[in-house]
C-alpha positions as CSV (number, residue, x, y, z in Angstrom):
1,M,8.2,10.3,14.7
2,K,8.8,10.6,11.0
3,K,10.7,7.2,11.0
4,M,7.6,5.5,12.4
5,K,5.4,6.8,9.7
6,L,7.9,5.7,7.1
7,L,8.1,2.2,8.7
8,S,4.3,1.9,8.7
9,S,4.2,2.9,5.1
10,I,6.7,0.3,4.2
11,T,4.8,-2.3,6.1
12,F,1.6,-1.2,4.4
13,L,3.2,-1.4,1.0
14,S,4.6,-4.9,1.6
15,E,1.2,-6.1,2.7
16,C,-0.2,-4.7,-0.6
17,H,2.5,-6.4,-2.5
18,A,1.6,-9.7,-0.8
19,R,-2.1,-9.2,-1.8
20,V,-1.0,-8.5,-5.4
21,E,1.2,-11.6,-5.5
22,K,-1.8,-13.8,-4.5
23,S,-4.2,-12.2,-6.9
24,T,-4.6,-12.8,-10.6
25,V,-2.9,-10.7,-13.2
26,N,-5.9,-8.5,-14.2
27,M,-6.6,-7.9,-10.5
28,N,-3.1,-6.6,-9.8
29,H,-3.6,-3.2,-11.4
30,H,-6.7,-2.6,-9.5
31,I,-5.3,-3.6,-6.1
32,L,-2.1,-1.7,-6.7
33,W,-4.1,1.5,-7.4
34,E,-6.2,0.9,-4.3
35,C,-3.1,0.6,-2.3
36,V,-1.6,3.7,-3.8
37,H,-4.7,5.7,-3.0
38,M,-4.9,4.4,0.6
39,L,-1.2,5.2,1.1
40,V,-1.7,8.8,-0.2
41,N,-4.7,9.2,2.1
42,K,-2.7,7.9,5.0
43,V,0.1,10.3,4.4
44,S,-2.1,13.3,3.8
45,C,-4.3,12.6,6.7
46,S,-1.6,12.1,9.3
């Protein structure tokens, strides 16, 4: 069960990374923080 959560977190992070790659430099910071917050919410909620 814990392995699945970790796997989905990794998938989530790589999706975020892909979004960051596509965006402009000044958007990176914002998107990265958005992803971090979403990830924290995911972990604390589940």
